[in-house]
N, C-alpha and C positions, 0 to 999 in steps of 0.2 A: 807791707801788707799786713793784715791781720791773720792770726794763725788759723789754718785749716783744723775744724773741729772733727774729731773721730766719735761718731754716734753709733752704738750699738742699736740696731733695730729689732724689737722683740714683737712679732706677729702673734696675737692671741686669739683664741677660738676657744670660747668657755673658760674652763680653769687652766688650760693649757697653752704653753708655748708650742707653736708649730712652724713648719717650714715646708715651702713647696717649690715648684718650678714653673715659671710664668704665672705666678700666684694661683697654681692648680696643684693637683696631687699632693694634698697636704698631709705631713707627716708630723706625729707627736713628738716634740723633743723633751719636754720636761716641764718642771715648775717655774713659770717666769719671775717668781720673787728670787728664786735661788740663782737663777742667770743674772738678773738686774744686779744682785748684790755682788756676784762675781765680777761682773763687767766695772761696776763703781770701784771695787777694791783694786782692779787692775788699771785704772786711771783715766776710765771714759770720761770725754768732756760733757757729754749729755747723754741722755737715754730717750728713746722713742717708742712708745707703746701704740699699737695698732690693732683696735678690734676689728678683725677682718670679716665677722658675720652681724656687725652692728646695724648696717645699712638694711640688711635683709630683715632683721627684727625689729628694726625702727628704734633702736636705742642702744646705748654705749654701755657696757656692762662691767666697766674698768674701775668704777668709783672706789670700791673696796681696796683693790689692788694698788691703786694710785695712792689712797691714803696711807696703806702700809709702806709703800715705798717712799713717800715723801716723809715718812717719820724718821728714818734712819739713812737716807741716802740724799747726799747734799750736792748734787749737779742738777742742771736743768732738765725739766721732764717735759716731753711734748706727749700729748695724747690725742688720738683721732679714732675715727670710727662713729657713725651713726650720729653725728652732731647735727642737728636739724634746725636749732634756734639759738637765739641768744641766751635763753634759760639753759640749755644744754652746755654752752659754753660757761656760763657762770657756775653751773654745778661742778664741771671738770675743775675749774680754777679753784673753787673753794676746796675740792678734794685734796689740791695739792699739787696740780699741773701748773707749769710755768707758762706753757703755750698750748693751743688746742689747734689741731688740723682738721680741716674741712676740705670735703671733696663733692661728694653726691649733692647734698644740700646747696652748696654754693653754685654748682651748675643749674640747677633746677631754679634757685631764686639769688642770682648774684648780689643783689641788694643785702643779703645776709653778711657778705664780706664787710660792706660799709658799716651797717649797723654793728656789728661786733667790734669792729676796729675803732669805731666811735665810742663805744660805751667800755672798752676795755683797754684800748691802746693797740695799734698796729703791731707793736713787739710782742703781742700774746697771740696774733693771728697768722696761722700758717695754711696756705692753701696747697693741697695736695693733688697733684697732678698724674695720673697714670696713663701713660703714652704708649702707643703702638705705632711703629713705622708703617707708611702707606706708599703709595706709588708716586705721591707728591709731597711728602712730608710725614708729620706725625698728627694722629688724631688723639685727642684726649677721651679717656675711657671713665666709667665710673663703676661701683659696685665689684671692687676688686678685680678689675680689668675685664668685666664680663660684658658691659653694657656700653654700646656705641653712643657717643653724644653729638656727632657730626661738627664738633669743634676743632678747629685747628690748635693743636697744644701750645704753639708758639705765641698765636694770637690771643688764647685764653690765658696764659701766664701773665702777657702784658695787661690784659684787662683787669685781672685779678689784683695785680700791683697798683693799677689806677683806682681801683675801689677800695684799697686800703690795706691789702695783704702785706705784712711785714716781712714775710719770708716764703719761699716756695720749696716744697718737697717734691722732686721729680722722679718718678720712678719708671724705668724702662722696662714695660711687661715683656718685651722681646727677651732681654737680657737678664731679667730677675730669676735668680736661682741657678744660672748656667755656668757661674763662674768664669766666664769667657771675656769679662771686661765691661765695663760701662758703656752706654751710648754716647760717647764723648761728643759727636755731631749735636746731638739733641741738647744736652746741657750747654754746650757753647752756644747754640742759636739762642736758648732762653736767657744765658747769662748776659749775651750781648743786648737783648732787649729790655732786660728789667734791671733796676737799680737796687734791688733788695738781695739779700744773701740767698744762694740756691744750694739746697742740700741735695746731692747725687745719690740716687739708691737704684740698685738692681745691677748685678753682674760682677762685683768684686771677688776675684779668685786669687790675686797676687799683689804685692806692694806696688808693682809696676802700674797696675790697673788704678790704683789711687794716684800715683804720681801723675798718671797721664790725664785723668779727668780734671786734677786741680790745675795742671798747668796748660794743656791745650783747651780744656773745657771750662777752666775759670771756675770751677766749683768751690764754694766757700767751706762746705762741709760734705762728709761722706757718710752715709748710713750702710752699715754693714750687718750681715745676718749670717748666712751659711758659713762663711769663712771663720766666723767666730764661734757658731753653736757647735760645729763639728771638729773645733779646734785644729783647724788647719794651720791657722796663725794666731797668735796671741796678740792682744793690743800693745804689748811691750815690744814684740817683733815688729809690728806694724809701725809703731812710733819711731822705733831706732831705724828702720828701713827709710821711713820718709825723711828722717833728719839726715841719713847718709845720702840721699838724694837731692839734699839743699831744698827740701820743701818745708815751708814754716808750719811748725807744728809746736804744741806746747811740750818744752822739753822734758818736764818732770810730772809725773803723776800727782795729783793731790794727795794730801796726807790724810790717812784713814785711820781713825781711832781704833784700838784694838779692843 
């Protein structure tokens, strides 16, 4: 099997890296560029930037940050938030993003997924799904977990892949920021329906959580925020712990020029 990717997730509001619980109660952590560089030097496989207020303001404000990041950080960079059109996708790719994540606009106009994947390649298009558990499954939400869509999250994931999504970023709003572990059942249900890589997000607090979501949940990658931002674990500790649990991760970090 392919190596599981370890992906620091950086949620950004204005100039600041922030972190919350259940995507709410946001607390300023620091300068996202500083944290991105730190995680790159620590051997991150990829980085994920999410502008969490972009949909509210109708635009993604990360272009300058993406340009600066792409200039001296050489791992794949996924950027999301406020992406409303193929022009927005193009602008972020030109700024230096390798992949673009779409949520709210894709729910409102699913053909955006097909249009974007046709123009830029499905490998560039990530559909972001924010899911909350209900009485009979999971509902997909938008706008940082605030707005109901009425869509079954599993069915929506499958539809997004049919339309051309090359990857899925699945965030459990219930687990996000809790450090109590991923919603493994949610990730497993989506992985069973979809033939593209699934990134699990929301809830990591221990190395066992990572191992669990990648084995039982069949996640292809794990997005981590709280556990890294607050230095509860380092990427080196996470990688070594995963290897000790026989999880396929890249054994050595990339070389970083001094």
